[in-house]
N, C-alpha and C positions, 0 to 999 in steps of 0.2 A: 151723951157725949157729943160735942160739936167740934167741927174743924173750920177754920177760916184761913183765908190766904189765897195766894195765886198758885203756889205749888205745894203739894202735900206729899210727904213720904210716909208710907205706912207699911207695916209688916203683917203678913197673913199668918195663919196657923202653921203653914209649912216653912216659916222663917224666910220666905222670899220677899224681898223689898221691892215695892213698886213706887212709882212717882206719878201722881195724878195732877193734871193741870186744870185749874179752875178758871172760871170766867174772870173778866177784869173786875166785875163787881163782886165783892165778897158775898158768898151765900152760905147758908147753913147746910151742912151735909148730915143727913140722918143715917142711921145704921143700914137701912135698906139700900140707900144710894151707894154706900161703901161696898155692899155685897154685889150689887150690879156692876160696879166698876171692876171689882176683882174678877167676876165671871167673864166680863167682856175681854179684859186683858188676858185672862187664862185661855179663853177661846181663840183670841187673836194669836196668842203664842202657840197654841196647838195647831191652828191653821198654818201659821208660818212654819212650824216644825214639820207638819205634814207636807207642806209645799216644798220645803227644803229636802225632806226625805224622798219625795217623789222626784224632785229635780236630780238628787244624787243617784236615785235608782235609774232614772232615765239616762243620766250621763254614763252610769256604769253599763247600762244596756247598750247605749251607743258605742261605748268603748269596747264592750264585748263583741257587739256585731262587727264593729270596725276591725277588731282584732281577728275575729273569725274570717272576715272577708280578706284581710291582709294575709292571714295564714293560708286561706284557700287559694288566693292568688299566688302566694309563695309556693304552695304545693303544686299548683298548675305549672308555674314556672320551672319548678324542679322536675316535673314530669316531662315538660318539653325539653329541658336540658338533658335529662336522661335519655329521651328518645333521640335527641341530636347526637349524644355520645354513643348510643347504640349504632346509629347510622355511621358515625365516624369510625367506630370499632369495626363494623362490617367492611367499610371502605379500606381501612388499614389492613384487615385480614386478607381482603381480596388482593390488595397491592402486594402484601407480603407473599401471598401464594404465587402471584405472577412473578415477583422477583426471585422467589425460590426456584420456580420452574425455569426461569431464564438462567439462573446461576447453574442449575443442574445441566441444562442444555449446553452452556458454555464450557462447563467442566468436561462433558462428554466430547465436545468439539476439540477441546485442548488435548484430551487423551488420544483422540483419533489423530489429531495433527502430530502429537508426539510419536505415536505409533508409525504414522506415515513417514515422519522425519527419520525415525530409526530404520525403517525399511529402506528409505532412500539412501541413508548413510551406508547401510550394508551393501546396497546395490552399487553405490558409488565406489566403495572399497573393492567390491568384486570387479567392477569395470576398471578400476585403477590397477588391480592385479593383472587383469587380462591385457590392459594396455602395456604394462611393464613386460608381461610375458611376450606380447606381440612385438614390442620393441626389441626384446632380447632375441626373439626368433628372427626378426627382421635383420638385426645386426649379424646373427649367425648366417642368415640367408645371403646377406650382402657379402659377408666374408667368403661364403661358399661360392657365390657368383663371381667375386673377384678371382678366387682361386681357379674356378672353371674357365673364366676368361683368360687367365694367365696360361693355364694348361692348353686352352684352345689356341691361344696365340703361339705357344711353343710348338704345338702340333702342326699349326699352320706353317710355322717357320720350317719345321722338320719336313712337312709335306712339300713345301716350296723347294727345300734343299734336295729332297728325293726326286722331285719332278725335274729339277735341274740336272741331277745325276742321271735320271732316266733319259732325259733328252740327250745328254752327252753320250750315254751308253748307246742310245739308238743311233746317234751320229757315227759313233765308232763302229757299231755293228754294220751300219750302211756302208761305211768305208771298207770294212772287212769283206762284206758281201760283194762289193764292187771289185775288190782285189781278188776274191775267190773266183768270181765270174771271169775276170781277166785271166787268171791262172788256168781255169778250166778251158777257156778259149785257146789259150796258148797250147795246152796239152792236146786239145783236139786238133789243132793245126799241126802239131808235131806228129801225131799219129797219122794224120792224113798224108804227110810227106813220106813217112816211113813205110 
């Protein structure tokens, strides 16, 4: 069986169709040549398939490696982020503790101030009562003093009146004494004559 032409399509036992290109000059193809062409095409196809599979495997390996690297980088990033969050958490807890301590201190100061204010209020009320009592006592003392001054003035007036009466009485007594001495002298003179 012979084939002539520039392009020959033939079918193998596996029902695969191949196209063989001949030279420009028509040649006769013998059965052995047909087998060699089929073997070369089959080997070429196998090599191409193997190369494709190797390329696919290499691409998959690169993708897997890249995926692993990306995942590893993501994990490292997450670890760093978790570490940062832990630091932030400690800082927040420390600040919260400081603010809590400050709040408790302020609350104690407020309670102390309220207690001091209450004591000062009690003391102010007591001083107010003492002032009112002192004012009342002062008013009473002033009234007593005025009364005493009035009595003193009255007694002074009475004393002045008595002093005046006493002086008048002394003057009258002096006059009576002088008159008595005069009478005694007269009596003495009469006795001397008699």
